[in-house]
C-alpha positions as a printed Julia matrix, in Angstrom:
826×3 Matrix{Float64}:
 62.69  54.48  -37.29
 63.92  54.85  -33.7
 64.75  51.22  -33.42
 66.6   51.25  -36.69
 68.88  54.03  -35.36
 69.54  52.26  -32.02
 70.24  48.92  -34.07
 72.96  50.51  -36.02
 74.31  52.61  -33.29
 74.9   49.64  -31.21
 76.32  47.64  -34.18
 78.66  50.53  -35.09
 79.63  51.04  -31.36
 80.69  47.47  -31.02
 82.17  47.37  -34.55
 83.38  43.89  -34.18
 79.72  42.7   -34.12
 79.44  43.7   -37.83
 82.83  42.63  -38.88
 83.32  39.41  -37.24
 81.79  37.14  -34.66
 84.31  37.92  -31.93
 85.11  35.17  -29.13
 82.55  35.44  -26.36
 80.23  37.83  -28.34
 77.68  35.21  -29.01
 77.27  34.0   -25.65
 77.11  37.63  -24.06
 74.61  39.14  -26.52
 72.99  36.18  -28.47
 70.42  33.78  -26.96
 70.45  29.95  -27.26
 68.41  27.4   -25.39
 71.26  27.07  -23.02
 71.9   30.76  -21.99
 68.7   31.37  -19.66
 68.59  31.68  -16.64
 72.58  32.19  -16.77
 72.3   35.16  -19.12
 68.74  36.29  -18.91
 69.36  39.64  -20.57
 70.04  37.99  -23.94
 66.39  37.36  -24.2
 66.12  41.26  -24.93
 69.63  42.0   -26.09
 69.4   39.47  -28.99
 66.89  41.71  -30.7
 69.3   44.61  -30.89
 72.41  42.93  -32.38
 72.91  40.97  -35.45
 75.49  38.33  -36.51
 77.09  40.11  -39.41
 76.66  42.96  -41.84
 74.28  40.99  -43.94
 72.3   40.46  -40.77
 72.0   44.15  -40.22
 70.99  45.05  -43.67
 68.32  42.42  -43.64
 67.04  43.34  -40.35
 66.73  46.92  -41.27
 64.83  45.97  -44.34
 62.48  43.76  -42.44
 61.74  46.27  -39.75
 61.09  49.12  -42.29
 59.07  47.07  -44.64
 56.93  45.58  -41.92
 57.02  48.18  -39.19
 56.22  51.35  -41.07
 52.79  50.36  -42.56
 51.81  48.45  -39.38
 52.66  51.33  -37.08
 50.48  53.68  -39.1
 47.42  51.22  -38.58
 48.1   50.1   -34.99
 50.13  53.15  -33.53
 53.54  53.27  -32.03
 52.63  52.1   -28.63
 50.77  49.18  -29.85
 53.68  48.11  -32.26
 56.19  48.51  -29.28
 53.94  46.37  -27.01
 53.41  43.75  -29.88
 57.06  43.5   -30.74
 58.28  43.14  -27.06
 55.62  40.43  -26.3
 56.58  38.54  -29.58
 60.35  38.72  -28.73
 59.83  37.43  -25.05
 57.14  34.71  -25.99
 59.14  33.49  -28.97
 62.35  32.99  -27.23
 60.97  31.57  -23.97
 58.38  29.45  -25.59
 60.99  27.99  -28.09
 63.3   27.17  -25.08
 60.6   25.38  -23.22
 59.59  23.47  -26.5
 63.18  22.32  -27.05
 63.49  21.02  -23.51
 60.12  19.21  -23.71
 60.93  17.39  -27.0
 64.48  16.9   -26.54
 64.18  13.25  -25.31
 62.35  12.57  -28.58
 64.1   14.85  -31.14
 67.72  14.85  -29.96
 69.53  18.03  -31.22
 66.61  19.17  -33.55
 66.31  22.9   -33.02
 70.22  23.25  -33.04
 70.43  23.85  -29.4
 74.18  24.81  -29.56
 73.54  27.62  -32.17
 73.12  31.29  -30.93
 70.44  33.59  -32.39
 70.4   37.42  -32.91
 68.53  39.81  -34.91
 65.06  41.61  -34.97
 63.38  38.92  -37.05
 61.16  38.06  -34.07
 60.01  41.42  -33.81
 59.35  41.81  -37.53
 57.29  38.69  -37.74
 55.23  39.33  -34.52
 54.42  42.87  -35.83
 53.66  41.54  -39.29
 51.25  38.96  -38.0
 49.61  41.41  -35.75
 49.19  43.92  -38.42
 47.08  41.53  -40.68
 44.29  42.04  -37.91
 43.73  45.5   -39.25
 43.22  44.36  -42.82
 40.2   43.33  -44.76
 39.19  39.65  -44.94
 40.85  38.9   -48.28
 44.33  40.12  -47.58
 44.29  39.17  -43.87
 43.62  35.61  -44.93
 46.19  35.52  -47.68
 48.9   37.23  -45.89
 48.42  34.94  -42.66
 48.42  31.89  -44.95
 51.52  32.98  -46.55
 53.33  34.02  -43.31
 52.56  30.95  -41.41
 52.96  28.34  -44.12
 56.36  29.89  -44.65
 57.35  29.91  -40.85
 55.97  26.38  -40.51
 58.1   25.21  -43.36
 61.21  26.94  -42.09
 60.85  25.15  -38.82
 60.19  21.88  -40.32
 62.94  21.93  -43.02
 65.75  24.29  -41.36
 64.79  23.22  -37.88
 66.75  25.93  -36.06
 66.12  27.47  -32.73
 65.41  30.75  -34.41
 63.01  29.2   -36.89
 60.87  27.85  -34.02
 61.17  31.1   -32.07
 59.81  33.02  -35.37
 56.85  30.74  -35.65
 55.91  31.41  -32.0
 56.35  35.09  -32.36
 54.21  35.14  -35.37
 51.51  33.39  -33.66
 51.81  35.72  -30.64
 51.35  38.68  -33.02
 48.31  37.16  -34.74
 46.71  36.72  -31.25
 47.67  40.21  -30.01
 46.49  42.06  -33.16
 42.7   41.75  -32.58
 43.26  42.47  -28.9
 44.86  45.78  -29.6
 42.2   46.64  -32.03
 39.54  46.17  -29.47
 38.07  42.79  -30.56
 38.5   39.25  -29.44
 40.56  36.94  -31.66
 38.17  34.92  -34.02
 38.15  31.27  -33.39
 35.94  30.27  -36.24
 37.27  29.3   -39.56
 36.34  31.75  -42.39
 34.64  30.3   -45.44
 36.19  31.23  -48.62
 34.55  31.88  -52.05
 35.44  29.55  -54.81
 37.69  32.2   -56.27
 39.49  32.82  -53.13
 39.75  29.23  -52.29
 41.83  28.73  -55.45
 44.0   31.59  -54.25
 44.68  30.03  -50.81
 45.4   26.6   -52.41
 47.78  28.13  -54.84
 49.59  30.02  -52.01
 49.88  26.76  -50.06
 51.34  24.94  -53.05
 53.72  27.72  -53.86
 55.06  28.01  -50.33
 55.39  24.34  -49.89
 57.59  24.38  -53.18
 60.06  26.7   -51.33
 60.59  24.66  -48.29
 62.89  21.94  -49.98
 64.91  24.49  -51.7
 65.56  26.13  -48.17
 66.74  22.87  -46.77
 69.09  22.69  -49.59
 70.36  26.24  -49.01
 70.86  25.89  -45.34
 74.24  24.18  -44.65
 73.19  22.82  -41.35
 69.43  22.01  -41.67
 68.23  19.79  -39.04
 64.57  20.04  -39.08
 62.12  17.04  -39.21
 62.01  17.47  -43.02
 65.71  18.26  -43.62
 66.33  14.66  -44.86
 64.22  15.73  -47.93
 67.19  18.05  -48.99
 68.4   14.92  -50.91
 65.53  15.46  -53.31
 66.33  19.1   -53.82
 70.24  18.99  -53.03
 71.97  22.15  -52.73
 75.48  20.72  -52.59
 78.31  22.8   -53.99
 80.03  22.0   -57.13
 83.48  20.61  -57.29
 85.98  20.36  -60.2
 86.85  17.32  -62.21
 90.5   17.13  -61.05
 89.33  16.83  -57.39
 87.07  14.02  -58.39
 89.93  12.23  -60.23
 92.29  12.68  -57.12
 89.73  11.25  -54.84
 88.78   8.49  -56.95
 92.21   7.2   -57.63
 93.27   7.26  -53.9
 93.05   3.99  -52.0
 90.45   3.88  -49.17
 88.63   7.01  -50.39
 85.53   5.34  -52.05
 83.06   7.26  -49.96
 84.59  10.64  -50.74
 84.89   9.68  -54.37
 81.1    8.88  -54.44
 80.34  12.05  -52.62
 82.5   14.06  -55.19
 81.06  12.45  -58.22
 77.59  13.44  -56.92
 78.72  16.92  -56.29
 80.29  17.18  -59.76
 76.65  16.99  -61.07
 75.73  20.01  -59.18
 77.24  22.72  -61.2
 75.07  25.59  -62.6
 72.86  23.1   -64.53
 72.87  20.5   -61.65
 71.62  23.3   -59.13
 68.93  24.11  -61.54
 67.97  20.54  -62.29
 67.79  20.03  -58.38
 64.97  22.6   -58.04
 63.0   21.66  -61.13
 60.12  20.23  -59.19
 59.87  23.46  -56.99
 59.98  25.59  -60.22
 57.23  23.31  -61.81
 54.97  23.57  -58.52
 55.41  27.32  -58.73
 54.23  27.52  -62.29
 51.43  25.13  -61.54
 50.28  27.22  -58.68
 49.62  30.03  -61.17
 47.23  27.59  -62.92
 45.7   26.65  -59.66
 44.95  30.39  -59.08
 43.07  30.47  -62.42
 41.09  27.24  -61.66
 42.65  25.26  -64.27
 41.86  21.53  -64.01
 45.18  20.59  -65.73
 47.14  22.43  -63.24
 45.24  20.48  -60.3
 45.81  17.07  -61.9
 49.52  17.9   -62.65
 50.2   19.17  -58.96
 48.55  15.9   -57.73
 50.77  13.76  -60.11
 53.91  15.63  -59.18
 53.19  15.76  -55.39
 52.48  11.96  -55.51
 55.83  11.34  -57.31
 57.75  13.4   -54.6
 55.79  11.66  -52.0
 56.77   8.11  -53.38
 60.4    9.44  -53.98
 60.42  10.85  -50.2
 59.53   7.17  -49.12
 62.34   5.68  -51.37
 65.04   8.18  -50.03
 63.96   7.58  -46.52
 64.23   3.95  -46.89
 67.81   4.34  -48.49
 68.63   6.69  -45.64
 67.77   3.98  -43.1
 69.45   1.16  -45.04
 72.62   3.12  -45.55
 73.23   4.56  -42.09
 76.61   3.73  -40.92
 77.51   2.11  -44.19
 79.95   3.34  -47.11
 77.65   5.56  -48.8
 76.53   9.38  -49.43
 73.23   8.72  -47.89
 74.82   7.37  -44.68
 76.97  10.43  -44.46
 73.88  12.78  -44.74
 72.42  10.85  -41.93
 75.51  11.11  -39.72
 76.1   14.74  -40.55
 72.43  16.06  -40.54
 70.46  13.65  -38.03
 73.36  13.05  -35.72
 72.24   9.53  -35.02
 70.11   6.7   -35.93
 66.28   6.06  -36.16
 65.46   5.41  -32.44
 66.91   8.88  -31.6
 64.89  10.84  -34.28
 61.52   9.18  -35.13
 60.17  12.56  -36.18
 62.8   12.91  -38.98
 61.26   9.69  -40.58
 57.45  10.17  -39.89
 57.02  13.78  -40.67
 58.48  13.84  -44.22
 55.95  11.27  -45.08
 53.0   13.15  -43.43
 53.6   16.57  -45.06
 53.21  15.38  -48.69
 50.26  13.39  -47.79
 48.71  16.38  -46.11
 49.08  18.61  -49.24
 47.72  15.68  -51.33
 44.76  15.51  -48.92
 44.07  19.26  -49.4
 44.25  18.86  -53.18
 41.76  16.12  -53.4
 39.36  17.84  -50.84
 39.52  21.01  -52.98
 39.08  19.41  -56.28
 35.79  21.09  -57.07
 37.49  24.46  -57.08
 39.3   23.7   -60.39
 36.74  22.98  -62.96
 38.21  25.28  -65.85
 39.18  23.19  -68.82
 41.5   24.35  -71.54
 40.01  24.42  -75.16
 40.02  21.15  -76.82
 43.42  19.99  -77.95
 45.56  22.38  -75.98
 47.35  19.75  -74.03
 47.57  17.34  -76.93
 49.49  20.08  -78.59
 51.7   20.53  -75.39
 52.53  16.99  -75.27
 53.67  16.88  -78.85
 55.61  20.14  -78.47
 57.31  18.78  -75.23
 57.99  15.38  -77.02
 59.52  17.01  -80.07
 61.6   19.21  -77.91
 62.85  16.21  -76.02
 63.77  14.28  -79.12
 65.51  17.26  -80.54
 67.63  17.91  -77.45
 68.49  14.23  -77.24
 69.75  14.19  -80.83
 71.71  17.4   -80.11
 73.27  15.9   -77.03
 74.24  12.59  -78.66
 75.42  14.41  -81.68
 77.44  16.98  -80.01
 78.63  14.57  -77.45
 80.2   12.52  -80.25
 81.8   15.63  -81.59
 83.18  16.58  -78.11
 83.99  12.89  -77.0
 87.52  13.87  -76.12
 86.2   16.61  -73.77
 84.72  13.89  -71.59
 86.46  11.58  -69.12
 86.14   8.6   -69.75
 85.59   9.1   -73.49
 81.86   8.04  -74.17
 80.67   5.82  -76.63
 77.63   6.3   -78.87
 75.77   3.61  -76.74
 77.19   5.37  -73.46
 75.71   8.83  -74.65
 72.32   7.22  -75.67
 72.15   5.52  -72.08
 72.96   8.79  -70.43
 70.12  10.83  -72.24
 67.42  10.05  -69.51
 69.77  11.32  -66.89
 70.19  14.53  -68.64
 66.33  15.36  -68.34
 65.64  13.96  -64.78
 65.62  16.37  -61.77
 68.67  15.83  -59.61
 66.73  14.31  -56.75
 65.33  11.58  -59.04
 68.8   10.37  -59.86
 70.58  11.12  -56.57
 72.07   7.47  -56.48
 72.83   7.34  -60.2
 76.61   7.83  -60.6
 77.58   9.48  -63.92
 79.19   7.27  -66.33
 81.53  10.16  -67.67
 82.34  13.72  -66.78
 82.74  16.96  -68.8
 86.22  18.37  -68.7
 86.09  21.44  -70.77
 83.73  24.47  -70.9
 81.94  23.33  -74.17
 81.4   19.91  -72.65
 80.04  21.44  -69.46
 77.57  23.67  -71.23
 76.24  20.43  -73.34
 76.14  18.32  -70.24
 74.26  20.7   -68.16
 72.49  22.82  -70.73
 70.08  20.04  -72.1
 68.24  19.84  -68.92
 68.1   23.57  -68.38
 66.78  24.26  -71.93
 64.18  21.32  -71.65
 62.72  22.36  -68.47
 62.78  26.05  -69.06
 61.01  25.84  -72.37
 58.52  23.21  -70.87
 57.63  25.4   -68.08
 57.14  28.36  -70.45
 54.77  26.34  -72.51
 52.82  25.03  -69.51
 52.68  28.76  -68.25
 51.36  29.77  -71.58
 48.41  27.58  -71.56
 47.33  29.14  -68.33
 47.68  32.75  -69.47
 45.64  32.48  -72.55
 42.07  33.61  -73.06
 39.61  32.15  -70.72
 38.88  28.71  -71.98
 35.42  27.66  -73.17
 33.49  24.78  -71.69
 32.53  21.5   -73.41
 34.24  22.44  -76.63
 31.75  23.77  -79.12
 28.67  23.12  -76.98
 28.93  26.37  -75.03
 29.61  28.56  -78.09
 26.58  26.87  -79.76
 24.38  27.77  -76.72
 25.53  31.16  -76.77
 24.62  31.65  -80.42
 21.12  30.19  -79.74
 20.83  32.42  -76.67
 21.88  35.7   -78.32
 19.89  35.17  -81.61
 16.68  33.76  -79.98
 14.57  34.55  -76.95
 15.46  33.42  -73.39
 14.19  34.29  -70.0
 15.86  36.83  -67.43
 18.11  33.96  -66.15
 19.04  32.44  -69.49
 22.5   34.03  -69.2
 23.1   31.77  -66.11
 23.01  28.7   -68.53
 26.52  29.66  -69.83
 28.04  29.39  -66.44
 30.59  26.76  -65.7
 29.28  23.42  -64.44
 26.34  23.23  -66.79
 25.77  20.45  -69.54
 23.83  21.16  -72.81
 21.06  19.28  -74.54
 20.14  20.38  -77.98
 16.89  19.72  -79.63
 16.54  17.73  -82.66
 16.21  20.69  -84.99
 19.31  22.39  -83.3
 17.45  25.75  -82.66
 16.85  25.19  -78.87
 18.81  23.98  -75.97
 18.52  23.22  -72.24
 21.26  23.62  -69.68
 21.32  21.06  -66.87
 23.67  19.18  -64.49
 23.26  15.73  -63.42
 23.35  15.42  -59.66
 21.87  12.19  -57.77
 20.4   10.72  -61.08
 18.54  14.0   -61.45
 18.85  16.03  -64.57
 18.27  19.4   -62.8
 17.83  22.34  -65.38
 18.83  25.87  -64.96
 15.68  27.55  -66.27
 13.4   26.32  -68.91
 14.27  25.56  -72.64
 15.97  28.38  -74.51
 14.34  28.52  -78.12
 11.07  29.05  -79.91
  8.17  29.59  -77.41
  5.76  27.96  -79.85
  7.49  24.64  -79.62
  7.56  24.31  -75.77
  5.62  21.05  -75.4
  7.88  19.41  -78.06
 11.04  20.47  -76.31
  9.87  19.32  -72.89
  8.81  16.05  -74.26
 11.97  15.54  -76.21
 14.17  16.4   -73.23
 12.16  14.06  -71.05
 12.69  11.17  -73.42
 16.47  12.0   -73.59
 16.67  11.81  -69.64
 14.84   8.66  -69.22
 17.02   7.1   -71.91
 20.1    7.82  -69.73
 18.34   6.79  -66.6
 17.85  10.4   -65.18
 14.75  12.06  -63.75
 14.13  15.45  -65.5
 13.45  18.37  -63.2
 12.82  21.9   -64.9
 13.98  24.42  -62.04
 13.2   28.12  -61.88
 10.9   28.23  -64.8
  8.15  30.88  -65.54
  4.53  30.35  -65.72
  4.17  29.45  -69.26
  6.82  26.63  -69.03
  5.01  25.37  -65.71
  1.58  25.43  -67.56
  3.01  23.4   -70.37
  4.62  20.88  -68.15
  1.53  20.49  -65.92
 -0.43  19.68  -69.26
  1.75  17.04  -69.9
  1.02  15.43  -66.51
  3.91  16.85  -64.43
  3.66  18.25  -61.08
  4.86  21.63  -60.17
  5.87  23.67  -56.92
  6.61  27.33  -56.41
 10.3   27.94  -55.53
 10.68  31.75  -55.63
  9.5   35.0   -57.03
 11.44  37.0   -59.53
 11.19  40.79  -59.22
 10.88  42.91  -62.33
 11.16  46.5   -62.69
  9.85  47.99  -65.96
 12.02  50.97  -66.95
  9.66  52.66  -69.53
  7.79  55.12  -66.95
 10.08  54.61  -64.03
 10.38  57.74  -61.69
 11.56  57.24  -58.04
  8.88  59.85  -57.03
  6.34  59.77  -54.36
  6.32  58.56  -50.63
  6.85  54.85  -51.61
 10.31  55.71  -52.95
 11.4   57.66  -50.05
 14.1   55.34  -48.98
 15.5   55.23  -52.5
 15.6   59.08  -52.83
 17.36  59.21  -49.3
 20.08  56.8   -50.64
 20.76  58.8   -53.86
 20.92  62.19  -51.82
 23.21  60.67  -49.15
 25.48  59.39  -51.91
 25.7   62.82  -53.56
 26.6   64.44  -50.2
 29.23  61.71  -49.46
 30.92  62.05  -52.84
 29.84  58.5   -53.78
 29.11  57.93  -57.43
 28.2   55.08  -59.62
 30.59  53.74  -62.34
 30.05  51.06  -64.97
 32.97  48.53  -65.49
 33.58  45.01  -66.81
 35.52  42.96  -64.34
 38.04  41.5   -67.01
 38.81  45.09  -68.45
 38.85  46.86  -64.92
 42.18  48.09  -63.54
 43.99  45.92  -61.14
 43.19  48.29  -58.3
 39.51  48.0   -58.95
 39.59  44.36  -59.39
 41.44  43.81  -56.11
 38.83  46.0   -54.42
 35.9   43.9   -55.92
 37.73  40.74  -54.65
 38.12  42.27  -51.19
 34.32  43.28  -51.05
 33.14  40.07  -52.34
 35.51  37.86  -50.0
 34.49  39.94  -46.88
 30.73  39.46  -47.76
 31.2   35.55  -48.19
 33.26  35.41  -44.89
 30.74  37.21  -42.77
 28.15  34.32  -43.52
 30.67  31.7   -42.23
 28.97  29.17  -44.56
 29.82  27.89  -48.08
 29.35  30.32  -50.95
 26.26  29.27  -52.82
 26.18  28.74  -56.76
 23.87  27.35  -59.38
 21.42  30.39  -59.69
 23.63  32.68  -57.46
 26.83  34.01  -59.23
 30.21  35.05  -57.69
 33.53  36.42  -58.79
 34.0   33.81  -61.36
 30.79  34.58  -63.04
 31.92  38.39  -63.13
 34.8   37.47  -65.38
 32.74  37.83  -68.6
 32.92  40.86  -70.85
 29.2   40.84  -71.47
 28.51  41.12  -67.78
 28.3   44.72  -66.61
 29.35  45.73  -63.16
 28.12  48.79  -61.57
 30.29  49.94  -58.51
 29.88  52.56  -55.84
 33.3   54.56  -55.52
 34.17  57.68  -53.61
 36.6   60.42  -54.6
 39.71  58.32  -53.53
 38.55  55.5   -55.78
 37.61  53.31  -52.9
 34.9   50.59  -53.93
 32.11  50.55  -51.44
 29.86  48.18  -53.12
 29.51  46.23  -56.44
 26.51  44.87  -58.44
 26.65  42.84  -61.69
 23.97  42.9   -64.33
 23.54  40.02  -66.83
 22.38  40.7   -70.26
 18.87  39.59  -71.42
 18.86  39.0   -75.24
 15.74  38.94  -77.48
 16.36  38.19  -81.03
 19.79  39.55  -81.2
 19.42  42.66  -79.01
 19.85  43.28  -75.22
 16.32  44.38  -74.0
 17.08  44.15  -70.28
 19.46  43.14  -67.63
 19.32  40.95  -64.6
 20.89  41.69  -61.21
 23.15  38.86  -60.05
 26.11  39.88  -57.6
 25.2   42.35  -54.92
 27.73  42.87  -52.26
 28.71  45.68  -49.95
 31.9   46.58  -47.85
 30.81  46.25  -44.27
 32.48  49.74  -43.26
 31.55  51.59  -46.39
 28.54  53.6   -47.46
 25.64  51.88  -45.92
 22.85  52.36  -48.6
 25.19  51.64  -51.21
 23.13  48.85  -52.77
 19.99  50.94  -52.92
 22.01  53.59  -54.56
 23.4   51.3   -57.24
 20.11  49.69  -58.21
 18.45  53.02  -58.54
 21.47  54.29  -60.53
 21.53  51.33  -62.76
 17.68  51.58  -63.46
 18.07  55.18  -64.46
 21.23  54.63  -66.55
 19.75  51.56  -68.49
 16.44  53.47  -69.03
 18.42  56.01  -70.88
 20.13  53.45  -72.92
 16.76  52.39  -74.2
 16.32  49.04  -72.24
 12.78  47.94  -71.33
 13.3   46.36  -67.98
 15.69  45.26  -65.42
 15.19  42.02  -63.2
 16.26  42.13  -59.62
 16.4   38.33  -59.79
 14.85  35.84  -57.54
 15.68  34.72  -54.06
 15.62  30.88  -53.72
 12.91  29.45  -51.2
 11.39  32.88  -50.53
  8.03  34.37  -51.63
  5.78  37.12  -50.53
  2.28  35.69  -50.03
 -0.34  37.4   -52.04
  2.15  39.04  -54.28
  1.33  37.21  -57.27
 -1.83  37.4   -59.55
 -4.58  35.0   -58.98
 -3.88  32.7   -61.79
 -0.3   32.39  -60.43
 -1.43  30.66  -57.29
 -1.86  26.91  -57.75
 -4.4   25.88  -55.08
 -6.84  28.33  -53.22
 -6.52  25.8   -50.25
 -3.07  26.58  -49.93
  0.47  25.16  -51.12
  0.83  21.44  -51.64
  3.02  19.21  -49.43
  6.24  19.96  -51.35
  5.55  23.69  -51.06
  5.05  23.34  -47.49
  8.36  21.61  -47.0
 10.06  24.34  -49.14
  8.48  27.11  -47.09
  9.78  25.51  -43.88
 13.1   24.81  -45.3
 13.16  28.63  -46.54
 12.29  29.76  -42.96
 14.89  27.77  -41.29
 17.56  28.9   -43.59
 16.51  32.6   -43.31
 19.0   33.32  -40.32
 21.83  31.85  -42.26
 21.38  33.08  -45.9
 18.64  35.6   -45.53
 16.64  34.86  -48.64
 13.35  36.41  -47.51
 15.06  39.54  -46.21
 16.64  39.88  -49.6
 13.19  39.55  -51.22
 11.76  42.09  -48.76
 14.71  44.36  -49.51
 13.8   44.37  -53.26
 10.2   45.36  -52.36
 11.54  48.74  -51.82
 11.65  49.33  -55.52
  8.0   48.18  -55.81
  8.65  45.72  -58.55
  6.42  43.37  -60.46
  6.33  39.81  -58.91
  6.65  36.85  -61.15
  6.37  33.42  -59.62
  9.03  30.76  -60.54
  8.22  27.12  -60.44
  9.91  23.66  -60.35
  8.36  20.98  -62.41
  9.1   17.22  -62.3
  7.2   14.13  -63.85
  7.22  12.05  -60.77
  6.72  12.9   -57.13
  8.55   9.64  -56.14
 11.69  11.39  -57.24
 11.46  14.17  -54.65
 14.18  12.79  -52.19
 16.51  12.88  -55.15
 15.46  16.2   -56.28
 15.92  17.56  -52.8
 19.53  16.21  -52.75
 20.27  17.54  -56.16
 19.11  21.0   -55.34
 21.22  21.0   -52.12
 24.32  19.87  -53.94
 23.72  22.31  -56.87
 23.43  25.31  -54.42
 26.05  24.39  -52.07
 28.43  21.83  -53.94
 31.26  22.37  -51.45
 29.44  21.74  -48.14
 31.05  19.45  -45.88
 29.73  17.46  -43.06
 30.94  20.09  -40.56
 29.31  22.74  -42.35
 26.05  20.64  -42.53
 26.18  20.15  -38.78
 26.88  23.69  -38.09
 23.89  24.71  -40.44
 21.62  22.36  -38.53
 22.84  23.76  -35.13
 22.03  27.25  -36.33
 18.65  26.31  -37.47
 17.93  24.53  -34.19
 19.07  27.5   -32.26
 17.02  29.85  -34.4
 13.95  27.64  -33.9
 14.59  27.65  -29.93
 15.2   31.38  -29.72
 13.34  33.11  -32.69
C-alpha cells in the first residue's frame, strides 16, 4: 500500500508523466539498454513511474493483486528485499544479455525503446510467493508465470519482456531462501491427474503467444514473424482500398490494403481461431480426453507446417514487392544473415510442444462414448453445408453490395476462404469486397458462426458425463461384478486401462492388460467360484490363441490352488490385510496407538467426514488434489498404478472418501474406500488412496482408518480390507497351508523379496504393511500364477510397466542409483 501511494504521488506531482510522454522524460526516468552508466538512477526510478494513465492503473492492479497476498505470507521486509533484487537483477541482466547477443540478433529486444513501471517488482514478488504455497499450486502458478513470460519474450521481444522474465526467475530463486530453505534443484514428479493439468496449462499459454504478437504493433521477438499466422492488422475501408488499387505504382500498398480489408471484426476473430481452438482443447486435455490430445497434435502439426511455409515465403519475399517483404523490413529490420534466431526459433517452439504432447500421450486415455465424434463430425459437416448454402444464396441476393459483383461460380469458389483461419489464407487475395453493412455481416459472419458453434460442440463433448471405457464391456463387467461375487480388489477391474474377457456363458469376466505379450490380470476371475477351473482354462486358451502368456496376478489362495492343480506355477506377491468388523473394539494395550490418534484428533478439533469426490465442493476437491499432489511429489518418482489408485480412481460416485478436516474446513488427510459387492449388496470396503498433508495432523491416517472401521460397522458391513502392499510380506504371518514350501520361497519369490527390499527406501511397501499391522488385521496371502516359468522375464517387464507405465530412462537410472546408495549405506 505504501508503494501504491508513492507511485501515485510521484505521478500526480509530475502530472505530465500521466498525460503525455513529455520530451526528455523517458531518458531521465525510464530505463533502456543505453542509459547505464550515463543515467544509473533510472534502474531504480523506472519502477516508480509509468508511461501513461493506463500504465498507472495496470501497475496499481498488479501490485495490489500480487503484493497483498504475498506480503501476508512472506512479510513486508522480505517482499521489499525480493522486489528490490528483482528490479536490479532484471534490468541489469537484460542489459548484459542484449549486449551479449547483439551481434547475433541485431535490434531484437528493442534497444532504443524505454521501459518504466512496477511490473518487474510484481513478477519478482509473484514468483517468490509461490515458494510459500503447496506443491500443487506452486507448480501450476510457476508453469503459468514462466510460460507466459517466456512467450512474451519470444513473441514481443521487448527489453521489458526479457527484464520481466529475469525478474521472475530471481523471485523464484529468492523465495525459498527467504523461507529458510534451499531452492530445490530436483524436478518434481506429477501424478497422472496433475500431469494433465500442467500439459493443459502449457498448451493454453502457448495459444496466447501468437495473439500477443499480433496485438503488439512493434513485436520484434524471435517468434514475432509468426504474427502472420495470427495477424492483428487493423481494418481499412473499401474506399481506401479502391483508391490505392487504382493509383499507379501503388501495387504494394494495394496488396497490403486488400489483406487488411479482410481483418474486420470477423477477420480478427478468424485470425485467432487456432488460439481459440487450442484453449478449448486445453480443457479436454485437463480432463484426460484422448480426442483432445489427438486434435491438439493435429492442429499443432498444421501450425508447424504453416510456420515453415510462412518463413520460406518471408525469405523469398524479402526486398520484393509483397506484403511479406514489408513485414520483414518493418519487423525484422534486415535479412537472414542478421537474424538467424528469427528463423530458427519459430520452427523449434512448435516442435518442442509436439514433443511434449507425444511424450505425455499416456496421460490422456479417456475415450468418449462410442459414436460421440461420429455425431460431432456429422453436425459440423451439416453446419458447414448450411452456412455455405446460406452464403451463396444470400450473396446472390446482395450481389450489388459487393465490388466487383460476384458470379455464382465466384461465390462458390470463395466459400472455402470464408471458413479458413486468416493465417491459412494470408496470401490469398479476395476476389471481391463487401461494400455495405449487410454484405459485411454475411462476408464475415459465416466464419464466426461456424467456428463459434463448432467450438461449443467440441467443448460439450468434454463437459459431459465421464465416458465409459470399451463401449459396453465396462458396463457389462460392472453388472456381473455387482450381481455376483468378487474379491476385495475386484472393483479395481473397472479402472481405466483394463481390457475384458468374458466367459462363454457370459456370467464371468477377467480384467487384463497386454504388456510385452503377457496378458496380466488384475485379480482372478469374477464369477461363480464353482467354475474356477473352467474359467482359468478357457481364459488360458483365449490367450494362447492370441499369442499371449496368461498371468493371474494378485489372486487369493483358492485361485492359486486351482491354477496349481492345472499345472501352473505360483509365487507369493503380497499379503492382504483384512479387518473383521463384527466384534471390532479398539480396546486393550495392542490398540494404544489407535486410541491415542482418536483422542488427539478430538482435542485438535479434527473430525472425519464421508464424501464422494465427484459430489464434493470445489474447495474440498481442490484440497484433496493438493494433498495428493504433495504426496506424489515428495517421492520424486513416477506415481504407480495398476493395483494402486490415485485421483482418477477417486472420481467415481461409488467410491467413498473419508477425509480428516478441522474447524476451518482444512483437509489434513484423505482415504478412499472401494465397494466390495456380494450378490448385489455391499458387504465390505477396501482401502485404496491413503494420503496425508505433510504439515497437517500427524496421526491422521490412523484416525481415519479407525473412524472408517467404526462407521462402516454401524452400517452393517462385515469387514474392511486395508488392501495389500506389492512385494511386501510379513514372514510367519500366514497360516501353515498358505506357505508353499517349508524349505523357503522358490527362486522367483527370492527375486521378488530382494526387489521389494531394494524398493523399500523409494516406495516403502514394507513400511506400509507394517503400519497396517497396528490394527492387528487378518493376513491373507496373495499370489501370482503363470503356466510357464520361461515367460518370467516377460512377466517381470509386464509388472514393471503395469505399475509404473510412465517411467522414463532418467527415472529408472535415478531409481537404480537410490537402490545402490541404499545397499551401500543401509
